[in-house]
N, CA, C, O and the ligand as a Tripos MOL2 file, in Angstrom:
@<TRIPOS>MOLECULE
protein
  249   247    63     0     0
PROTEIN
NO_CHARGES

@<TRIPOS>ATOM
      1 N         -18.0610    4.8410   -3.7520 N.3       1 MET1
      2 CA        -16.9690    4.7120   -2.7810 C.3       1 MET1
      3 C         -15.8020    5.6030   -3.1950 C.2       1 MET1
      4 O         -15.4250    5.6620   -4.3660 O.2       1 MET1
      5 N         -15.2580    6.2730   -2.2360 N.am      2 VAL2
      6 CA        -14.1060    7.1240   -2.5030 C.3       2 VAL2
      7 C         -12.8530    6.4120   -2.0170 C.2       2 VAL2
      8 O         -12.7550    6.0270   -0.8520 O.2       2 VAL2
      9 N         -11.9140    6.2450   -2.9050 N.am      3 LEU3
     10 CA        -10.6700    5.5810   -2.5170 C.3       3 LEU3
     11 C          -9.7970    6.5360   -1.7130 C.2       3 LEU3
     12 O          -9.7750    7.7460   -1.9400 O.2       3 LEU3
     13 N          -9.0940    5.9560   -0.7850 N.am      4 HIS4
     14 CA         -8.2110    6.7290    0.0840 C.3       4 HIS4
     15 C          -6.8230    6.8080   -0.5590 C.2       4 HIS4
     16 O          -6.2410    5.7900   -0.9330 O.2       4 HIS4
     17 N          -6.3150    8.0120   -0.6790 N.am      5 GLU5
     18 CA         -4.9740    8.1910   -1.2400 C.3       5 GLU5
     19 C          -3.9380    8.1680   -0.1350 C.2       5 GLU5
     20 O          -4.0350    8.9080    0.8430 O.2       5 GLU5
     21 N          -2.9520    7.3130   -0.3020 N.am      6 GLU6
     22 CA         -1.8980    7.1990    0.7060 C.3       6 GLU6
     23 C          -0.5450    7.2500    0.0040 C.2       6 GLU6
     24 O          -0.2930    6.4950   -0.9350 O.2       6 GLU6
     25 N           0.3100    8.1350    0.4620 N.am      7 THR7
     26 CA          1.6430    8.2050   -0.1140 C.3       7 THR7
     27 C           2.5810    7.3470    0.7170 C.2       7 THR7
     28 O           2.6920    7.5270    1.9300 O.2       7 THR7
     29 N           3.2470    6.4240    0.0650 N.am      8 VAL8
     30 CA          4.1580    5.5110    0.7440 C.3       8 VAL8
     31 C           5.5070    5.5430    0.0270 C.2       8 VAL8
     32 O           5.6370    6.0810   -1.0720 O.2       8 VAL8
     33 N           6.4870    4.9600    0.6720 N.am      9 THR9
     34 CA          7.8020    4.8410    0.0590 C.3       9 THR9
     35 C           7.9790    3.4210   -0.4430 C.2       9 THR9
     36 O           7.8170    2.4670    0.3170 O.2       9 THR9
     37 N           8.3080    3.2770   -1.7020 N.am     10 CYS10
     38 CA          8.5270    1.9440   -2.2550 C.3      10 CYS10
     39 C           9.6620    1.2570   -1.4910 C.2      10 CYS10
     40 O          10.7250    1.8490   -1.3120 O.2      10 CYS10
     41 N           9.4490   -0.0010   -1.0310 N.am     11 PRO11
     42 CA         10.4960   -0.7070   -0.2790 C.3      11 PRO11
     43 C          11.6470   -1.2030   -1.1530 C.2      11 PRO11
     44 O          12.6190   -1.7590   -0.6410 O.2      11 PRO11
     45 N          11.5450   -1.0100   -2.4350 N.am     12 TYR12
     46 CA         12.6200   -1.4320   -3.3460 C.3      12 TYR12
     47 C          13.4410   -0.2370   -3.8230 C.2      12 TYR12
     48 O          14.6630   -0.2120   -3.6750 O.2      12 TYR12
     49 N          12.7530    0.7560   -4.4000 N.am     13 CYS13
     50 CA         13.4870    1.8580   -5.0420 C.3      13 CYS13
     51 C          13.4390    3.1500   -4.2270 C.2      13 CYS13
     52 O          14.0990    4.1280   -4.5800 O.2      13 CYS13
     53 N          12.6690    3.1600   -3.1480 N.am     14 TRP14
     54 CA         12.5850    4.2880   -2.2180 C.3      14 TRP14
     55 C          11.9850    5.5540   -2.8170 C.2      14 TRP14
     56 O          12.1300    6.6500   -2.2760 O.2      14 TRP14
     57 N          11.3130    5.3760   -3.9410 N.am     15 GLU15
     58 CA         10.5780    6.5100   -4.4870 C.3      15 GLU15
     59 C           9.2550    6.6530   -3.7270 C.2      15 GLU15
     60 O           8.7010    5.6660   -3.2440 O.2      15 GLU15
     61 N           8.7650    7.8670   -3.6260 N.am     16 SER16
     62 CA          7.4420    8.0900   -3.0600 C.3      16 SER16
     63 C           6.3980    7.7930   -4.1190 C.2      16 SER16
     64 O           6.4480    8.3180   -5.2320 O.2      16 SER16
     65 N           5.4560    6.9470   -3.7550 N.am     17 ILE17
     66 CA          4.3750    6.6200   -4.6800 C.3      17 ILE17
     67 C           3.0450    6.7660   -3.9580 C.2      17 ILE17
     68 O           2.9680    6.6590   -2.7340 O.2      17 ILE17
     69 N           2.0210    7.0080   -4.7240 N.am     18 THR18
     70 CA          0.6870    7.1690   -4.1590 C.3      18 THR18
     71 C          -0.1390    5.9370   -4.4510 C.2      18 THR18
     72 O          -0.2950    5.5370   -5.6050 O.2      18 THR18
     73 N          -0.6650    5.3390   -3.3990 N.am     19 LEU19
     74 CA         -1.5390    4.1800   -3.5410 C.3      19 LEU19
     75 C          -2.9770    4.6290   -3.3410 C.2      19 LEU19
     76 O          -3.2490    5.5600   -2.5830 O.2      19 LEU19
     77 N          -3.8830    3.9670   -4.0200 N.am     20 LEU20
     78 CA         -5.3080    4.1850   -3.7910 C.3      20 LEU20
     79 C          -5.8230    2.9830   -3.0170 C.2      20 LEU20
     80 O          -5.8020    1.8530   -3.5050 O.2      20 LEU20
     81 N          -6.2820    3.2470   -1.8080 N.am     21 VAL21
     82 CA         -6.6540    2.1780   -0.8850 C.3      21 VAL21
     83 C          -8.1660    2.1530   -0.7200 C.2      21 VAL21
     84 O          -8.8100    3.1860   -0.5330 O.2      21 VAL21
     85 N          -8.7140    0.9460   -0.7930 N.am     22 ASP22
     86 CA        -10.1410    0.7480   -0.5320 C.3      22 ASP22
     87 C         -10.3930    0.9670    0.9600 C.2      22 ASP22
     88 O          -9.8820    0.2080    1.7830 O.2      22 ASP22
     89 N         -11.1700    1.9890    1.3240 N.am     23 PRO23
     90 CA        -11.3710    2.2930    2.7470 C.3      23 PRO23
     91 C         -12.4680    1.4700    3.4060 C.2      23 PRO23
     92 O         -12.7610    1.6680    4.5850 O.2      23 PRO23
     93 N         -13.0750    0.5530    2.6690 N.am     24 SER24
     94 CA        -14.2180   -0.1640    3.2330 C.3      24 SER24
     95 C         -13.8190   -1.3460    4.0960 C.2      24 SER24
     96 O         -14.5990   -1.7880    4.9390 O.2      24 SER24
     97 N         -12.6020   -1.8690    3.8950 N.am     25 GLU25
     98 CA        -12.1850   -2.9990    4.7070 C.3      25 GLU25
     99 C         -10.6570   -3.0950    4.7400 C.2      25 GLU25
    100 O          -9.9690   -2.6320    3.8300 O.2      25 GLU25
    101 N         -10.1500   -3.7020    5.8020 N.am     26 SER26
    102 CA         -8.7220   -3.9640    5.8870 C.3      26 SER26
    103 C          -8.3730   -5.0760    4.9240 C.2      26 SER26
    104 O          -9.1380   -6.0260    4.7570 O.2      26 SER26
    105 N          -7.2370   -4.9610    4.2990 N.am     27 GLN27
    106 CA         -6.8540   -6.0160    3.3660 C.3      27 GLN27
    107 C          -5.3470   -6.0240    3.1220 C.2      27 GLN27
    108 O          -4.6350   -5.0690    3.4330 O.2      27 GLN27
    109 N          -4.8930   -7.1310    2.5570 N.am     28 VAL28
    110 CA         -3.4970   -7.2890    2.1580 C.3      28 VAL28
    111 C          -3.4940   -7.6330    0.6830 C.2      28 VAL28
    112 O          -4.2050   -8.5410    0.2520 O.2      28 VAL28
    113 N          -2.7140   -6.9280   -0.0790 N.am     29 TYR29
    114 CA         -2.6680   -7.2160   -1.5100 C.3      29 TYR29
    115 C          -1.3230   -6.7890   -2.0620 C.2      29 TYR29
    116 O          -0.5250   -6.1410   -1.3840 O.2      29 TYR29
    117 N          -1.0920   -7.1660   -3.2980 N.am     30 THR30
    118 CA          0.1620   -6.8300   -3.9500 C.3      30 THR30
    119 C          -0.1010   -5.8260   -5.0630 C.2      30 THR30
    120 O          -1.0350   -5.9680   -5.8510 O.2      30 THR30
    121 N           0.7390   -4.8210   -5.1020 N.am     31 GLU31
    122 CA          0.6030   -3.8230   -6.1570 C.3      31 GLU31
    123 C           1.9950   -3.5190   -6.7040 C.2      31 GLU31
    124 O           2.9360   -3.2960   -5.9430 O.2      31 GLU31
    125 N           2.1150   -3.5110   -8.0200 N.am     32 ASP32
    126 CA          3.4220   -3.2340   -8.6070 C.3      32 ASP32
    127 C           3.7520   -1.7500   -8.4780 C.2      32 ASP32
    128 O           2.9190   -0.8840   -8.7440 O.2      32 ASP32
    129 N           4.9820   -1.4830   -8.0660 N.am     33 CYS33
    130 CA          5.4600   -0.1070   -8.0150 C.3      33 CYS33
    131 C           5.4520    0.4520   -9.4400 C.2      33 CYS33
    132 O           5.9350   -0.1900  -10.3720 O.2      33 CYS33
    133 N           4.8940    1.6600   -9.5940 N.am     34 PHE34
    134 CA          4.8440    2.1780  -10.9570 C.3      34 PHE34
    135 C           6.1580    2.8400  -11.3630 C.2      34 PHE34
    136 O           6.3000    3.2970  -12.4970 O.2      34 PHE34
    137 N           7.1150    2.8930  -10.4430 N.am     35 VAL35
    138 CA          8.4360    3.4120  -10.7870 C.3      35 VAL35
    139 C           9.3580    2.2610  -11.1980 C.2      35 VAL35
    140 O           9.9570    2.2950  -12.2730 O.2      35 VAL35
    141 N           9.4700    1.2330  -10.3300 N.am     36 CYS36
    142 CA         10.4100    0.1450  -10.6060 C.3      36 CYS36
    143 C           9.7090   -1.1550  -10.9970 C.2      36 CYS36
    144 O          10.3700   -2.1250  -11.3670 O.2      36 CYS36
    145 N           8.3800   -1.1840  -10.9190 N.am     37 CYS37
    146 CA          7.5650   -2.3330  -11.3600 C.3      37 CYS37
    147 C           7.7710   -3.5960  -10.5390 C.2      37 CYS37
    148 O           7.4120   -4.6880  -10.9800 O.2      37 CYS37
    149 N           8.3440   -3.4580   -9.3560 N.am     38 ARG38
    150 CA          8.4700   -4.6390   -8.5120 C.3      38 ARG38
    151 C           7.2490   -4.7530   -7.5940 C.2      38 ARG38
    152 O           6.5930   -3.7530   -7.3010 O.2      38 ARG38
    153 N           6.9440   -5.9890   -7.1390 N.am     39 PRO39
    154 CA          5.6940   -6.2010   -6.4060 C.3      39 PRO39
    155 C           5.7880   -5.7670   -4.9410 C.2      39 PRO39
    156 O           6.5640   -6.3160   -4.1580 O.2      39 PRO39
    157 N           4.9920   -4.7900   -4.6050 N.am     40 ILE40
    158 CA          4.9530   -4.2830   -3.2340 C.3      40 ILE40
    159 C           3.7940   -4.9480   -2.5160 C.2      40 ILE40
    160 O           2.6710   -4.9720   -3.0190 O.2      40 ILE40
    161 N           4.0750   -5.4920   -1.3290 N.am     41 LEU41
    162 CA          3.0150   -6.0410   -0.4990 C.3      41 LEU41
    163 C           2.4320   -4.8910    0.3270 C.2      41 LEU41
    164 O           3.1500   -4.2040    1.0520 O.2      41 LEU41
    165 N           1.1440   -4.7000    0.2050 N.am     42 VAL42
    166 CA          0.4590   -3.5830    0.8580 C.3      42 VAL42
    167 C          -0.4980   -4.1340    1.9020 C.2      42 VAL42
    168 O          -1.2570   -5.0640    1.6270 O.2      42 VAL42
    169 N          -0.4620   -3.5740    3.0730 N.am     43 ARG43
    170 CA         -1.4530   -3.9430    4.0940 C.3      43 ARG43
    171 C          -2.1720   -2.6780    4.5540 C.2      43 ARG43
    172 O          -1.5380   -1.7170    4.9900 O.2      43 ARG43
    173 N          -3.4620   -2.6880    4.4550 N.am     44 SER44
    174 CA         -4.2390   -1.5620    4.9470 C.3      44 SER44
    175 C          -5.0250   -2.0080    6.1710 C.2      44 SER44
    176 O          -5.6440   -3.0720    6.1720 O.2      44 SER44
    177 N          -4.9930   -1.1930    7.1980 N.am     45 ASP45
    178 CA         -5.7850   -1.4340    8.3990 C.3      45 ASP45
    179 C          -6.7940   -0.3090    8.5260 C.2      45 ASP45
    180 O          -6.4340    0.8500    8.7330 O.2      45 ASP45
    181 N          -8.0580   -0.6660    8.3990 N.am     46 VAL46
    182 CA         -9.1230    0.3230    8.4590 C.3      46 VAL46
    183 C          -9.7700    0.2570    9.8350 C.2      46 VAL46
    184 O         -10.2070   -0.8050   10.2780 O.2      46 VAL46
    185 N          -9.8260    1.3890   10.4940 N.am     47 ASP47
    186 CA        -10.4390    1.4720   11.8160 C.3      47 ASP47
    187 C         -11.3060    2.7240   11.8250 C.2      47 ASP47
    188 O         -10.8430    3.8190   12.1460 O.2      47 ASP47
    189 N         -12.5660    2.5400   11.4680 N.am     48 GLY48
    190 CA        -13.4460    3.7020   11.3550 C.3      48 GLY48
    191 C         -12.9590    4.6120   10.2460 C.2      48 GLY48
    192 O         -12.8030    4.1710    9.1070 O.2      48 GLY48
    193 N         -12.7170    5.8710   10.5610 N.am     49 ASP49
    194 CA        -12.2550    6.8170    9.5540 C.3      49 ASP49
    195 C         -10.7440    6.7930    9.4090 C.2      49 ASP49
    196 O         -10.1900    7.4590    8.5340 O.2      49 ASP49
    197 N         -10.0810    6.0340   10.2580 N.am     50 TYR50
    198 CA         -8.6250    6.0330   10.2430 C.3      50 TYR50
    199 C          -8.1010    4.8420    9.4440 C.2      50 TYR50
    200 O          -8.4850    3.6960    9.6770 O.2      50 TYR50
    201 N          -7.2330    5.1370    8.5170 N.am     51 ILE51
    202 CA         -6.6460    4.0820    7.6930 C.3      51 ILE51
    203 C          -5.1350    4.1560    7.8270 C.2      51 ILE51
    204 O          -4.5350    5.2040    7.5880 O.2      51 ILE51
    205 N          -4.5220    3.0460    8.2080 N.am     52 SER52
    206 CA         -3.0680    3.0240    8.2030 C.3      52 SER52
    207 C          -2.6220    2.0430    7.1280 C.2      52 SER52
    208 O          -3.2080    0.9740    6.9650 O.2      52 SER52
    209 N          -1.5990    2.4130    6.4140 N.am     53 VAL53
    210 CA         -1.1160    1.6110    5.2980 C.3      53 VAL53
    211 C           0.3590    1.3070    5.5220 C.2      53 VAL53
    212 O           1.1580    2.2040    5.7930 O.2      53 VAL53
    213 N           0.7040    0.0440    5.4060 N.am     54 GLN54
    214 CA          2.1030   -0.3650    5.4990 C.3      54 GLN54
    215 C           2.4870   -1.0950    4.2310 C.2      54 GLN54
    216 O           1.6670   -1.7710    3.6100 O.2      54 GLN54
    217 N           3.7350   -0.9500    3.8620 N.am     55 VAL55
    218 CA          4.2210   -1.6490    2.6700 C.3      55 VAL55
    219 C           5.5280   -2.3570    3.0080 C.2      55 VAL55
    220 O           6.2870   -1.9150    3.8710 O.2      55 VAL55
    221 N           5.7740   -3.4580    2.3160 N.am     56 THR56
    222 CA          7.0170   -4.1620    2.4740 C.3      56 THR56
    223 C           7.3160   -4.9180    1.1770 C.2      56 THR56
    224 O           6.4810   -4.9780    0.2740 O.2      56 THR56
    225 N           8.4970   -5.4810    1.1010 N.am     57 GLN57
    226 CA          8.8270   -6.2860   -0.0660 C.3      57 GLN57
    227 C           8.0260   -7.5750   -0.0330 C.2      57 GLN57
    228 O           7.8460   -8.1810    1.0240 O.2      57 GLN57
    229 N           7.5450   -7.9900   -1.2000 N.am     58 GLU58
    230 CA          6.6650   -9.1580   -1.2520 C.3      58 GLU58
    231 C           7.3250  -10.3930   -0.6470 C.2      58 GLU58
    232 O           6.6660  -11.1800    0.0320 O.2      58 GLU58
    233 N           8.6100  -10.5640   -0.8880 N.am     59 ASP59
    234 CA          9.3150  -11.7520   -0.3800 C.3      59 ASP59
    235 C           9.4250  -11.7610    1.1320 C.2      59 ASP59
    236 O           9.5120  -12.8260    1.7430 O.2      59 ASP59
    237 N           9.4220  -10.5930    1.7370 N.am     60 LEU60
    238 CA          9.6050  -10.5050    3.1790 C.3      60 LEU60
    239 C           8.3090  -10.7690    3.9340 C.2      60 LEU60
    240 O           8.3250  -11.3820    5.0020 O.2      60 LEU60
    241 N           7.2020  -10.3160    3.3930 N.am     61 GLY61
    242 CA          5.9290  -10.4570    4.0850 C.3      61 GLY61
    243 C           5.8690   -9.5410    5.2890 C.2      61 GLY61
    244 O           6.7930   -8.7750    5.5660 O.2      61 GLY61
    245 N           4.7520   -9.6410    5.9980 N.am     62 PHE62
    246 CA          4.6030   -8.8180    7.2080 C.3      62 PHE62
    247 C           4.9020   -9.6330    8.4440 C.2      62 PHE62
    248 O           4.8300   -9.1140    9.5580 O.2      62 PHE62
    249 ZN          9.7220    1.0410   -6.6640 Zn       63 ZN63
@<TRIPOS>BOND
     1     1     2 1
     2     2     3 1
     3     3     4 2
     4     3     5 am
     5     5     6 1
     6     6     7 1
     7     7     8 2
     8     7     9 am
     9     9    10 1
    10    10    11 1
    11    11    12 2
    12    11    13 am
    13    13    14 1
    14    14    15 1
    15    15    16 2
    16    15    17 am
    17    17    18 1
    18    18    19 1
    19    19    20 2
    20    19    21 am
    21    21    22 1
    22    22    23 1
    23    23    24 2
    24    23    25 am
    25    25    26 1
    26    26    27 1
    27    27    28 2
    28    27    29 am
    29    29    30 1
    30    30    31 1
    31    31    32 2
    32    31    33 am
    33    33    34 1
    34    34    35 1
    35    35    36 2
    36    35    37 am
    37    37    38 1
    38    38    39 1
    39    39    40 2
    40    39    41 am
    41    41    42 1
    42    42    43 1
    43    43    44 2
    44    43    45 am
    45    45    46 1
    46    46    47 1
    47    47    48 2
    48    47    49 am
    49    49    50 1
    50    50    51 1
    51    51    52 2
    52    51    53 am
    53    53    54 1
    54    54    55 1
    55    55    56 2
    56    55    57 am
    57    57    58 1
    58    58    59 1
    59    59    60 2
    60    59    61 am
    61    61    62 1
    62    62    63 1
    63    63    64 2
    64    63    65 am
    65    65    66 1
    66    66    67 1
    67    67    68 2
    68    67    69 am
    69    69    70 1
    70    70    71 1
    71    71    72 2
    72    71    73 am
    73    73    74 1
    74    74    75 1
    75    75    76 2
    76    75    77 am
    77    77    78 1
    78    78    79 1
    79    79    80 2
    80    79    81 am
    81    81    82 1
    82    82    83 1
    83    83    84 2
    84    83    85 am
    85    85    86 1
    86    86    87 1
    87    87    88 2
    88    87    89 am
    89    89    90 1
    90    90    91 1
    91    91    92 2
    92    91    93 am
    93    93    94 1
    94    94    95 1
    95    95    96 2
    96    95    97 am
    97    97    98 1
    98    98    99 1
    99    99   100 2
   100    99   101 am
   101   101   102 1
   102   102   103 1
   103   103   104 2
   104   103   105 am
   105   105   106 1
   106   106   107 1
   107   107   108 2
   108   107   109 am
   109   109   110 1
   110   110   111 1
   111   111   112 2
   112   111   113 am
   113   113   114 1
   114   114   115 1
   115   115   116 2
   116   115   117 am
   117   117   118 1
   118   118   119 1
   119   119   120 2
   120   119   121 am
   121   121   122 1
   122   122   123 1
   123   123   124 2
   124   123   125 am
   125   125   126 1
   126   126   127 1
   127   127   128 2
   128   127   129 am
   129   129   130 1
   130   130   131 1
   131   131   132 2
   132   131   133 am
   133   133   134 1
   134   134   135 1
   135   135   136 2
   136   135   137 am
   137   137   138 1
   138   138   139 1
   139   139   140 2
   140   139   141 am
   141   141   142 1
   142   142   143 1
   143   143   144 2
   144   143   145 am
   145   145   146 1
   146   146   147 1
   147   147   148 2
   148   147   149 am
   149   149   150 1
   150   150   151 1
   151   151   152 2
   152   151   153 am
   153   153   154 1
   154   154   155 1
   155   155   156 2
   156   155   157 am
   157   157   158 1
   158   158   159 1
   159   159   160 2
   160   159   161 am
   161   161   162 1
   162   162   163 1
   163   163   164 2
   164   163   165 am
   165   165   166 1
   166   166   167 1
   167   167   168 2
   168   167   169 am
   169   169   170 1
   170   170   171 1
   171   171   172 2
   172   171   173 am
   173   173   174 1
   174   174   175 1
   175   175   176 2
   176   175   177 am
   177   177   178 1
   178   178   179 1
   179   179   180 2
   180   179   181 am
   181   181   182 1
   182   182   183 1
   183   183   184 2
   184   183   185 am
   185   185   186 1
   186   186   187 1
   187   187   188 2
   188   187   189 am
   189   189   190 1
   190   190   191 1
   191   191   192 2
   192   191   193 am
   193   193   194 1
   194   194   195 1
   195   195   196 2
   196   195   197 am
   197   197   198 1
   198   198   199 1
   199   199   200 2
   200   199   201 am
   201   201   202 1
   202   202   203 1
   203   203   204 2
   204   203   205 am
   205   205   206 1
   206   206   207 1
   207   207   208 2
   208   207   209 am
   209   209   210 1
   210   210   211 1
   211   211   212 2
   212   211   213 am
   213   213   214 1
   214   214   215 1
   215   215   216 2
   216   215   217 am
   217   217   218 1
   218   218   219 1
   219   219   220 2
   220   219   221 am
   221   221   222 1
   222   222   223 1
   223   223   224 2
   224   223   225 am
   225   225   226 1
   226   226   227 1
   227   227   228 2
   228   227   229 am
   229   229   230 1
   230   230   231 1
   231   231   232 2
   232   231   233 am
   233   233   234 1
   234   234   235 1
   235   235   236 2
   236   235   237 am
   237   237   238 1
   238   238   239 1
   239   239   240 2
   240   239   241 am
   241   241   242 1
   242   242   243 1
   243   243   244 2
   244   243   245 am
   245   245   246 1
   246   246   247 1
   247   247   248 2
@<TRIPOS>SUBSTRUCTURE
     1 MET1         2 RESIDUE 1 A MET
     2 VAL2         6 RESIDUE 1 A VAL
     3 LEU3        10 RESIDUE 1 A LEU
     4 HIS4        14 RESIDUE 1 A HIS
     5 GLU5        18 RESIDUE 1 A GLU
     6 GLU6        22 RESIDUE 1 A GLU
     7 THR7        26 RESIDUE 1 A THR
     8 VAL8        30 RESIDUE 1 A VAL
     9 THR9        34 RESIDUE 1 A THR
    10 CYS10       38 RESIDUE 1 A CYS
    11 PRO11       42 RESIDUE 1 A PRO
    12 TYR12       46 RESIDUE 1 A TYR
    13 CYS13       50 RESIDUE 1 A CYS
    14 TRP14       54 RESIDUE 1 A TRP
    15 GLU15       58 RESIDUE 1 A GLU
    16 SER16       62 RESIDUE 1 A SER
    17 ILE17       66 RESIDUE 1 A ILE
    18 THR18       70 RESIDUE 1 A THR
    19 LEU19       74 RESIDUE 1 A LEU
    20 LEU20       78 RESIDUE 1 A LEU
    21 VAL21       82 RESIDUE 1 A VAL
    22 ASP22       86 RESIDUE 1 A ASP
    23 PRO23       90 RESIDUE 1 A PRO
    24 SER24       94 RESIDUE 1 A SER
    25 GLU25       98 RESIDUE 1 A GLU
    26 SER26      102 RESIDUE 1 A SER
    27 GLN27      106 RESIDUE 1 A GLN
    28 VAL28      110 RESIDUE 1 A VAL
    29 TYR29      114 RESIDUE 1 A TYR
    30 THR30      118 RESIDUE 1 A THR
    31 GLU31      122 RESIDUE 1 A GLU
    32 ASP32      126 RESIDUE 1 A ASP
    33 CYS33      130 RESIDUE 1 A CYS
    34 PHE34      134 RESIDUE 1 A PHE
    35 VAL35      138 RESIDUE 1 A VAL
    36 CYS36      142 RESIDUE 1 A CYS
    37 CYS37      146 RESIDUE 1 A CYS
    38 ARG38      150 RESIDUE 1 A ARG
    39 PRO39      154 RESIDUE 1 A PRO
    40 ILE40      158 RESIDUE 1 A ILE
    41 LEU41      162 RESIDUE 1 A LEU
    42 VAL42      166 RESIDUE 1 A VAL
    43 ARG43      170 RESIDUE 1 A ARG
    44 SER44      174 RESIDUE 1 A SER
    45 ASP45      178 RESIDUE 1 A ASP
    46 VAL46      182 RESIDUE 1 A VAL
    47 ASP47      186 RESIDUE 1 A ASP
    48 GLY48      190 RESIDUE 1 A GLY
    49 ASP49      194 RESIDUE 1 A ASP
    50 TYR50      198 RESIDUE 1 A TYR
    51 ILE51      202 RESIDUE 1 A ILE
    52 SER52      206 RESIDUE 1 A SER
    53 VAL53      210 RESIDUE 1 A VAL
    54 GLN54      214 RESIDUE 1 A GLN
    55 VAL55      218 RESIDUE 1 A VAL
    56 THR56      222 RESIDUE 1 A THR
    57 GLN57      226 RESIDUE 1 A GLN
    58 GLU58      230 RESIDUE 1 A GLU
    59 ASP59      234 RESIDUE 1 A ASP
    60 LEU60      238 RESIDUE 1 A LEU
    61 GLY61      242 RESIDUE 1 A GLY
    62 PHE62      246 RESIDUE 1 A PHE
    63 ZN63       249 GROUP 0 **** ****
C-alpha cells in the first residue's frame, strides 16, 4: 500500500506539515503535530482515487 501524502496547515501553530494518509479507507484519527506536538484531529475522505483531508483542533471536533 502506498500512503498518500497530504500537506495541511496545523490548526494550532499554522505551520505546514505533511501527513501520510491511508488511502484504503476514510477515517478519523489524531496525529500530533511534529512542530508544536499538539493533537490534530485528522479526517480523511476517500472517494476512489480522490482523497480529501481536513484537520481541526482535537477539542473542537468536526
Ligand atoms: Zn502545530
